[in-house]
N, C-alpha and C positions, 0 to 999 in steps of 0.2 A: 692071773685074772684080775679083773677090776670091780671092785666090791664098793665103789663110792656110792655114798646114799644122795639121790637125786636133791638138785636143789630145792628151794622155794618156788623159783619160777620156773623151774622144769616140771613142776609137780602140778603149777597153775596151769603151765600150757597145754601138759597133756589132759588135766581134768577138762578145759575150756575145748579142748580139739573132741574128746569124747563126748563131751554134752551136746557140742554144734553137731555132730554127726547124727547122736539120737534125734534131736530137734528136726533136724532137716528131713529123716526118716518119718516122724509123726509126720511132719508140715504134707508131706508126699502121701502119705497113707491116707490122710484125713480127704483125698481126693474120694475117695469111697463111697462116701456121702453123697458127695456131689453126682457121682455115677448112679448112685440109686436114686437121686431125685430127677435124673435125665429119663432112666427106664419108667418111671412111674407119673410122667406127663408134666412135671415141673423142672426143664431144662433151664440150666444154668446158662449164662455166656460163655461163648468157647473162646474168648480172646484171653483172657487170665491163664489158663490152664495149658493153651496154646503156647503162650510164650514161655510161661514156667517151664515146658517141656524144652524148649530150644536152649532156654538159659542151661535146665540142668545137662542137656546133650553136650554145651560148651565147656560145663565144668567136668562133664567125664573126659572130653577129649584131651583138656588142659591136665587133669591127674593122671593121664595115660602117656603122653608124651613128653613129660616132663624128662629134662634130659639126665639128671641124676640118678632117678629113681621113682616107679611109677607110685604115686600118691593114692594107696589104697581107699583112705578114710574120706578123700573127696570124692574118688569112683562109688565106693558103695553109698554114699550117702546121696547122691546125686541120680544114681540109675534108675533106682524107681520112679524118679520125677518124669525121665523121659519116657517111660509107661503109661503111668497114671495122670500125666500130663495132656498125651496124646489120646487115652481113653476116655477121659473126661470130656476133652475138646470133640471128638467124634460124636461120642451119643450124645451131645446135646443137639445134634440134628435129628437123633433115632426118638420120637416120642409120639 
């Protein structure tokens, strides 16, 4: 059994990865406000959310096809971006 204590560098890396995952999720969930604006007659531009969804899709694909193992934090952090980005872009035309 390996009971070695993580190094400072490993702890910083883990914290940074966890924080980045949370920040990414918060960023994509913030599209909810823009979706509401779209439905209330104050549409936002569809360009940024559309390209954000493409970016998120590419990161999900990257995390899924990594040769050694799937990168679940990358997949989990970016999957909502596909959904919320597309919904925001599409609903900008519905007002």
